[in-house]
LUMBA-826151 format. One record per residue: residue number from 1; x, y, z of N, C-alpha, C in turn. Coordinates in pm, whole numbers. Example, Ala and Ser with C-alpha at 12.3 -4.5 7.8 and 13.67 -1.06 7.14 Angstrom:
BEGIN
+-------+--------+--------+--------+--------+--------+--------+--------+--------+--------+
| zamar |    nc1 |    nc2 |    nc3 |   cac1 |   cac2 |   cac3 |    cc1 |    cc2 |    cc3 |
+-------+--------+--------+--------+--------+--------+--------+--------+--------+--------+
|     1 |   1319 |   -569 |    780 |   1230 |   -450 |    780 |   1320 |   -330 |    780 |
|     2 |   1285 |   -225 |    708 |   1367 |   -106 |    714 |   1290 |      3 |    787 |
+-------+--------+--------+--------+--------+--------+--------+--------+--------+--------+
This chain:
BEGIN
+-------+--------+--------+--------+--------+--------+--------+--------+--------+--------+
| zamar |    nc1 |    nc2 |    nc3 |   cac1 |   cac2 |   cac3 |    cc1 |    cc2 |    cc3 |
+-------+--------+--------+--------+--------+--------+--------+--------+--------+--------+
|     1 |   6127 |  -5306 |  -6143 |   6121 |  -5218 |  -6075 |   6253 |  -5301 |  -5948 |
|     2 |   6374 |  -5239 |  -5969 |   6425 |  -5349 |  -5812 |   6455 |  -5263 |  -5726 |
|     3 |   6462 |  -5291 |  -5579 |   6413 |  -5166 |  -5479 |   6450 |  -5282 |  -5355 |
|     4 |   6569 |  -5193 |  -5316 |   6658 |  -5274 |  -5163 |   6615 |  -5186 |  -5047 |
|     5 |   6577 |  -5094 |  -5019 |   6535 |  -5002 |  -4895 |   6424 |  -5103 |  -4854 |
|     6 |   6394 |  -5054 |  -4730 |   6320 |  -5098 |  -4610 |   6199 |  -5084 |  -4569 |
|     7 |   6108 |  -4973 |  -4653 |   5977 |  -4919 |  -4689 |   5929 |  -4892 |  -4821 |
|     8 |   5923 |  -5016 |  -4918 |   5867 |  -4987 |  -5060 |   5722 |  -4845 |  -5061 |
|     9 |   5640 |  -4909 |  -4934 |   5533 |  -4824 |  -4926 |   5562 |  -4661 |  -4918 |
|    10 |   5638 |  -4633 |  -4802 |   5632 |  -4506 |  -4819 |   5743 |  -4472 |  -4897 |
|    11 |   5841 |  -4478 |  -4965 |   5947 |  -4480 |  -5026 |   5898 |  -4449 |  -5220 |
|    12 |   5779 |  -4574 |  -5240 |   5791 |  -4583 |  -5396 |   5580 |  -4561 |  -5373 |
|    13 |   5523 |  -4682 |  -5282 |   5378 |  -4698 |  -5365 |   5333 |  -4568 |  -5311 |
|    14 |   5330 |  -4488 |  -5223 |   5272 |  -4385 |  -5168 |   5298 |  -4266 |  -5235 |
|    15 |   5393 |  -4249 |  -5267 |   5458 |  -4106 |  -5374 |   5472 |  -4142 |  -5490 |
|    16 |   5372 |  -4244 |  -5551 |   5329 |  -4284 |  -5693 |   5428 |  -4267 |  -5793 |
|    17 |   5529 |  -4344 |  -5777 |   5650 |  -4344 |  -5831 |   5640 |  -4445 |  -5938 |
|    18 |   5543 |  -4545 |  -5909 |   5515 |  -4677 |  -5995 |   5347 |  -4660 |  -6038 |
|    19 |   5341 |  -4718 |  -6126 |   5162 |  -4696 |  -6173 |   5130 |  -4835 |  -6066 |
|    20 |   5040 |  -4797 |  -5978 |   4904 |  -4913 |  -5923 |   4780 |  -4938 |  -5964 |
|    21 |   4779 |  -5066 |  -5985 |   4622 |  -5093 |  -6017 |   4551 |  -5098 |  -5858 |
|    22 |   4480 |  -4952 |  -5860 |   4432 |  -4972 |  -5752 |   4269 |  -4977 |  -5716 |
|    23 |   4289 |  -5100 |  -5580 |   4161 |  -5143 |  -5548 |   4072 |  -5050 |  -5470 |
|    24 |   4105 |  -4980 |  -5381 |   4091 |  -4876 |  -5283 |   4190 |  -4778 |  -5239 |
|    25 |   4124 |  -4640 |  -5218 |   4192 |  -4496 |  -5166 |   4108 |  -4465 |  -5118 |
|    26 |   4164 |  -4368 |  -4989 |   4121 |  -4264 |  -4899 |   4213 |  -4182 |  -4893 |
|    27 |   4198 |  -4084 |  -4803 |   4293 |  -4023 |  -4721 |   4408 |  -4082 |  -4618 |
|    28 |   4341 |  -4210 |  -4560 |   4410 |  -4266 |  -4485 |   4458 |  -4422 |  -4522 |
|    29 |   4408 |  -4464 |  -4591 |   4407 |  -4601 |  -4687 |   4451 |  -4620 |  -4831 |
|    30 |   4523 |  -4742 |  -4887 |   4538 |  -4735 |  -5031 |   4579 |  -4910 |  -5002 |
|    31 |   4475 |  -4916 |  -5142 |   4523 |  -5099 |  -5124 |   4497 |  -5090 |  -5337 |
|    32 |   4619 |  -5188 |  -5318 |   4624 |  -5196 |  -5452 |   4704 |  -5319 |  -5482 |
|    33 |   4691 |  -5417 |  -5605 |   4754 |  -5504 |  -5664 |   4882 |  -5477 |  -5689 |
|    34 |   4932 |  -5587 |  -5590 |   5098 |  -5612 |  -5580 |   5175 |  -5624 |  -5723 |
|    35 |   5329 |  -5521 |  -5705 |   5357 |  -5486 |  -5810 |   5461 |  -5618 |  -5836 |
|    36 |   5507 |  -5699 |  -5745 |   5530 |  -5834 |  -5781 |   5468 |  -5925 |  -5706 |
|    37 |   5377 |  -5996 |  -5782 |   5258 |  -6051 |  -5687 |   5333 |  -6192 |  -5694 |
|    38 |   5292 |  -6278 |  -5555 |   5309 |  -6371 |  -5498 |   5229 |  -6524 |  -5520 |
|    39 |   5099 |  -6442 |  -5562 |   4997 |  -6535 |  -5566 |   4928 |  -6485 |  -5687 |
|    40 |   4818 |  -6546 |  -5758 |   4747 |  -6524 |  -5901 |   4673 |  -6375 |  -5849 |
|    41 |   4621 |  -6392 |  -5733 |   4533 |  -6279 |  -5694 |   4649 |  -6214 |  -5579 |
|    42 |   4657 |  -6106 |  -5534 |   4734 |  -6046 |  -5447 |   4725 |  -5901 |  -5441 |
|    43 |   4688 |  -5832 |  -5343 |   4653 |  -5698 |  -5316 |   4720 |  -5672 |  -5152 |
|    44 |   4774 |  -5551 |  -5232 |   4862 |  -5523 |  -5082 |   4726 |  -5369 |  -5013 |
|    45 |   4766 |  -5392 |  -4886 |   4628 |  -5278 |  -4839 |   4730 |  -5275 |  -4728 |
|    46 |   4785 |  -5108 |  -4730 |   4886 |  -5028 |  -4631 |   4787 |  -4896 |  -4584 |
|    47 |   4832 |  -4860 |  -4442 |   4769 |  -4707 |  -4401 |   4892 |  -4585 |  -4435 |
|    48 |   4820 |  -4500 |  -4520 |   4908 |  -4384 |  -4578 |   4972 |  -4322 |  -4466 |
|    49 |   4962 |  -4334 |  -4366 |   5078 |  -4292 |  -4224 |   5177 |  -4424 |  -4203 |
|    50 |   5259 |  -4393 |  -4172 |   5369 |  -4451 |  -4136 |   5349 |  -4505 |  -4018 |
|    51 |   5337 |  -4671 |  -4055 |   5332 |  -4747 |  -3889 |   5424 |  -4833 |  -3934 |
|    52 |   5496 |  -4885 |  -3851 |   5611 |  -4966 |  -3854 |   5534 |  -5136 |  -3858 |
|    53 |   5451 |  -5157 |  -3797 |   5450 |  -5275 |  -3791 |   5306 |  -5306 |  -3722 |
|    54 |   5236 |  -5450 |  -3713 |   5082 |  -5435 |  -3646 |   5139 |  -5456 |  -3477 |
|    55 |   5276 |  -5489 |  -3456 |   5270 |  -5500 |  -3321 |   5326 |  -5328 |  -3273 |
|    56 |   5340 |  -5201 |  -3327 |   5379 |  -5097 |  -3297 |   5245 |  -5023 |  -3348 |
|    57 |   5153 |  -5062 |  -3356 |   5003 |  -4980 |  -3346 |   4962 |  -4906 |  -3195 |
|    58 |   4936 |  -4812 |  -3214 |   4933 |  -4683 |  -3111 |   4798 |  -4695 |  -3100 |
|    59 |   4766 |  -4656 |  -2964 |   4600 |  -4594 |  -2969 |   4556 |  -4463 |  -3053 |
|    60 |   4661 |  -4407 |  -3099 |   4602 |  -4280 |  -3202 |   4625 |  -4340 |  -3322 |
|    61 |   4619 |  -4438 |  -3346 |   4599 |  -4499 |  -3470 |   4496 |  -4589 |  -3501 |
|    62 |   4392 |  -4583 |  -3408 |   4274 |  -4697 |  -3413 |   4161 |  -4646 |  -3507 |
|    63 |   4142 |  -4544 |  -3547 |   4041 |  -4482 |  -3658 |   4120 |  -4516 |  -3791 |
|    64 |   4240 |  -4543 |  -3821 |   4292 |  -4615 |  -3938 |   4300 |  -4754 |  -3964 |
|    65 |   4322 |  -4822 |  -3828 |   4312 |  -4969 |  -3792 |   4153 |  -5015 |  -3855 |
|    66 |   4077 |  -4912 |  -3786 |   3973 |  -4977 |  -3804 |   3911 |  -4900 |  -4003 |
|    67 |   3961 |  -4857 |  -4045 |   3968 |  -4860 |  -4182 |   4010 |  -4916 |  -4239 |
|    68 |   4147 |  -4912 |  -4195 |   4192 |  -5075 |  -4260 |   4114 |  -5205 |  -4261 |
|    69 |   4055 |  -5246 |  -4146 |   3975 |  -5378 |  -4096 |   3878 |  -5372 |  -4179 |
|    70 |   3815 |  -5224 |  -4196 |   3667 |  -5235 |  -4316 |   3709 |  -5270 |  -4438 |
|    71 |   3836 |  -5197 |  -4502 |   3892 |  -5278 |  -4577 |   3944 |  -5404 |  -4636 |
|    72 |   3995 |  -5413 |  -4553 |   4016 |  -5597 |  -4575 |   3898 |  -5679 |  -4564 |
|    73 |   3789 |  -5664 |  -4477 |   3670 |  -5727 |  -4499 |   3663 |  -5705 |  -4631 |
|    74 |   3575 |  -5634 |  -4663 |   3537 |  -5542 |  -4832 |   3569 |  -5653 |  -4907 |
|    75 |   3746 |  -5607 |  -4947 |   3824 |  -5704 |  -5063 |   3832 |  -5851 |  -5019 |
|    76 |   3850 |  -5869 |  -4912 |   3828 |  -6027 |  -4858 |   3690 |  -6066 |  -4943 |
|    77 |   3593 |  -6013 |  -4884 |   3517 |  -6098 |  -4890 |   3452 |  -6072 |  -5087 |
|    78 |   3533 |  -5976 |  -5162 |   3527 |  -5972 |  -5277 |   3636 |  -6093 |  -5372 |
|    79 |   3712 |  -6113 |  -5283 |   3818 |  -6200 |  -5354 |   3778 |  -6326 |  -5374 |
|    80 |   3710 |  -6366 |  -5222 |   3623 |  -6469 |  -5166 |   3537 |  -6515 |  -5277 |
|    81 |   3445 |  -6440 |  -5321 |   3333 |  -6448 |  -5447 |   3355 |  -6493 |  -5534 |
|    82 |   3443 |  -6386 |  -5559 |   3531 |  -6430 |  -5697 |   3593 |  -6536 |  -5743 |
|    83 |   3670 |  -6591 |  -5641 |   3769 |  -6689 |  -5681 |   3733 |  -6814 |  -5504 |
|    84 |   3664 |  -6819 |  -5496 |   3633 |  -6927 |  -5389 |   3683 |  -6920 |  -5245 |
|    85 |   3813 |  -6854 |  -5225 |   3868 |  -6874 |  -5136 |   3949 |  -6754 |  -5080 |
|    86 |   4027 |  -6682 |  -5006 |   4116 |  -6612 |  -5023 |   4130 |  -6605 |  -4849 |
|    87 |   4335 |  -6496 |  -4883 |   4363 |  -6548 |  -4756 |   4400 |  -6362 |  -4726 |
|    88 |   4400 |  -6335 |  -4569 |   4424 |  -6232 |  -4494 |   4582 |  -6254 |  -4424 |
|    89 |   4665 |  -6150 |  -4464 |   4821 |  -6220 |  -4373 |   4888 |  -6091 |  -4357 |
|    90 |   4962 |  -6072 |  -4287 |   5071 |  -5969 |  -4210 |   5189 |  -6059 |  -4201 |
|    91 |   5334 |  -5991 |  -4188 |   5414 |  -6005 |  -4134 |   5475 |  -5942 |  -4053 |
|    92 |   5535 |  -6001 |  -3940 |   5644 |  -5952 |  -3833 |   5778 |  -5987 |  -3810 |
|    93 |   5864 |  -5878 |  -3819 |   5979 |  -5884 |  -3769 |   6080 |  -5971 |  -3896 |
|    94 |   6157 |  -6077 |  -3860 |   6229 |  -6063 |  -4017 |   6171 |  -6110 |  -4090 |
|    95 |   6040 |  -6158 |  -4081 |   5919 |  -6207 |  -4176 |   5899 |  -6051 |  -4266 |
|    96 |   5895 |  -5977 |  -4214 |   5841 |  -5831 |  -4282 |   5944 |  -5764 |  -4343 |
|    97 |   5960 |  -5756 |  -4490 |   6044 |  -5736 |  -4549 |   6017 |  -5556 |  -4574 |
|    98 |   5883 |  -5531 |  -4602 |   5908 |  -5357 |  -4625 |   5844 |  -5348 |  -4476 |
|    99 |   5928 |  -5258 |  -4363 |   5864 |  -5239 |  -4240 |   5812 |  -5064 |  -4262 |
|   100 |   5685 |  -5126 |  -4272 |   5542 |  -5017 |  -4292 |   5410 |  -5172 |  -4250 |
|   101 |   5332 |  -5116 |  -4159 |   5251 |  -5232 |  -4175 |   5172 |  -5235 |  -4279 |
|   102 |   5182 |  -5369 |  -4299 |   5069 |  -5379 |  -4440 |   5036 |  -5489 |  -4456 |
|   103 |   4923 |  -5512 |  -4502 |   4829 |  -5666 |  -4527 |   4831 |  -5697 |  -4667 |
|   104 |   4837 |  -5823 |  -4692 |   4815 |  -5906 |  -4807 |   4655 |  -5991 |  -4785 |
|   105 |   4609 |  -5958 |  -4916 |   4497 |  -6016 |  -4945 |   4539 |  -6116 |  -5088 |
|   106 |   4517 |  -6230 |  -5060 |   4569 |  -6323 |  -5151 |   4478 |  -6474 |  -5172 |
|   107 |   4508 |  -6512 |  -5334 |   4379 |  -6619 |  -5354 |   4475 |  -6681 |  -5431 |
|   108 |   4481 |  -6834 |  -5482 |   4517 |  -6883 |  -5551 |   4617 |  -6964 |  -5464 |
|   109 |   4758 |  -7055 |  -5535 |   4885 |  -7066 |  -5509 |   4987 |  -7016 |  -5542 |
|   110 |   5120 |  -7002 |  -5439 |   5220 |  -6960 |  -5463 |   5268 |  -6955 |  -5634 |
|   111 |   5289 |  -6853 |  -5618 |   5383 |  -6802 |  -5802 |   5506 |  -6880 |  -5769 |
|   112 |   5563 |  -6885 |  -5685 |   5741 |  -6904 |  -5641 |   5743 |  -7070 |  -5603 |
+-------+--------+--------+--------+--------+--------+--------+--------+--------+--------+
């Protein structure tokens, strides 16, 4: 699927317009295997509420952030146990392709 707008998560993933291999889903958070992985293991974790970026999280978002951190901890530990190592990262500014707060849980060497 080709996508060229600025918020893949609101426009595509959260609308269910592409099939996703989900790792976790609640009313507030979705975690799924990336549709175009950059690493052999590549899981995206996003809030279902639109939040632009890590640097724009507001005090009203703290319950969502707590759940995001819990999911990152649980899935990060799962990936680490299964593959021996894991990374958790997010991007800001021009490094952030999709302008929606999201985290990547990855393992392995870059595929690109």
